[in-house]
N, C-alpha and C positions, 0 to 999 in steps of 0.2 A: 088591253091598253095595260094595266096595272101590274101585272104579274110580269110582261115582258122589261118596264118600268124593272120589278124588283130581281130579277135575272139580270137585267144588263149592271145593275149597283152592284150586284153579287161578282157578275166575273170582273168589273172594276177594280172591288175590293181584293179579289183574288192576284190579279196583276202586280199590285199595290205591294201585297205582300212578298211577292217572289221579285221583284225589284229589289225590295230591303232588303233582302235574303241576299241577293246577290250583291249589293251594296255591300253588304257587311261581311260577306266573304272576299270581296275585291280590298278590303279592308286589312282582313285578317292574312291575305297572302305576301305582301313581302315580308314581312315577319315567319310566316313558312318557308317562302325561300330563303331567309337569309341562315337561317337553322340549315337547311338541305347543304347548305352552301357553305356552311364550317368545319373545319377539317375531322378527322373521328378519328381517335387515339388507335394509335399500329398493335395491332393484335400479337400479343405474348407467344411465342411459338417452345411449346413444352421441352419440345424435342430438342432443342438449340443447348450446345456446348454451354457451358459457364464460362464467363469472361475468366481467365487469370492475372493475376493481382500482380504489376508491373514488380519491377526491383527497387522501387523508389517507394513503395507502398507501406504506410506504416503497421508496423506488425508488433506486439509485446516480443519485448526482447529481455531476456534472464538474464540477471546481473551478474557479470564477474565473480567464480569463488575465489575466497579469499585467502590469499597464501599464509600457511599455517606451519610452523616450525613446531617439533614435541620436544618434551626433554622430561627426566624429574622432578619431585616438587623441590626436591635442595638443590638446584642445578641452575644458575643463569641461563637468557635463552639469549642468543643475537639475533635480531630481526636482519634478512636483507637491507634494509630502511638506517641502520647507524646506531639505533639504537636495544640496548640492553635492559631485561627486563626479569627480575630476580625478586624470587616471595623471600622476604625476609621470614616471617612466620605462619603457618594455618593452623589454626590452635583450639580447640573447640573453647565452649564457654557459657555461661548462661545472661539472657540477658535480659533486662527490666523494662516493659512498656511506661515510657513518658510523658508521650503527648497519644493526641488519638490515633487512632489510624495505627501505631503499633500493637507488638502480640510480646506477653512475655514467653521464656524459654528456652531449651536449647539452640545453641547454633554458634555458626565456624567463622572465623573471624578471619580475615585474611589481611598480611600488612603486605607489601612491596615495596619495593624502589625504580623507579627508569632511571635510565644514566643514557644522555644524549651522546654517542663516539662521529656521531654526525657532522659535516660542515652546515645542513642545515636548525633553522627552529625549526622544532616540532610541536604540534598545536595537543597539547591535552582534556581541552574541554569537552571532549565528547568520545573520552575514555570510558568502555566500556567493561565491566568484569563478573565474567560468572560463574558459578561452580554449581557442579553436576555428581552425585551420589555415582559407584559402579553400575546400580543395579536402575538408572536412570533419574533416581529421582533429585528432581532441582534443587538447589538452596534457593528458597524466598529471599529476596532481597531487604535487608531494612534499616533507616533510618539509630533505629536502638542500637546503642552499647558506640562502641569505639568509630562512627562511622565518617571519616574525612576523605573523599576522593579524589582521585587527582586532578589536574585543574591547572589550568592558563598554561602559557608560554615555556618551552624548557627548551633553551639557550644550547649551543655544541659547549659538550665541556662540565653541562651541569646535572645535574639529578636532582629527583623531585620522590617525594615516597606518599604514601596514600593506606588506607586501609577500610575494606570492605566487609559488611557483615552478615552473614547468610543464615537463618534459621532453616535447620537440620534438625533431627529426632529420629536416632540419636546421632550426637555429632561428635561423640569422641574416640578414635580409633577405625574412622570409618574412611573407605578407599574412594576419593575423590580427584576429580579432575576441573582445573580453571585453564581457563582460558582470559587471556588480557587482550584487547583489542584498543593501545593505546590512540588509538585516532581514526574516525571513519574511513574504510576503504585501505588502509593500512594493512602490513601481515600483521597476523593474530601468533601471541606465543601460547601455547596447550603445555601444562604441567601436569603432571600424575603422581599421585603417591596416597599417605595415609597423613590424616589429621593427628593431631600431635592428644 
């Protein structure tokens, strides 16, 4: 009788455990069903052709090359915009550093005049002048010496003068090219010749 009671008790305990497990599974089942119902990501086909960019696609573009007018160092260059650039002198000198960051040594001083023969005002605030020796060596711009860049508005019929100093060793009797871009995006005057 006692054995039968213990057996019955064990059987009942097993049933309770089975019912409990089934209840837990039932509670977890909706989440599993929800997960199975969520859309799966579309597989990527490695053999599919690459998409063709549209005409409107943003792509890096090259800036158009600036128009360049060339001439000898001792003659004025008239640009298509009506500005006339003339080099008054391209002479060798020696500069002495006066402020921190400046360097003493041989240099070339470029003095120039811009004349506005057009009917429009020309902005000279972004004027850029460069000097390159025939062997490809660049003149290094410096604020030492008589450095007074072009600046301001140049009205029709008016002229403006400026000077630029470039460190170059040696500086005397060098074949150089001086480029003058009086305003960003405008034509460039390019002079070739020898320093004095």
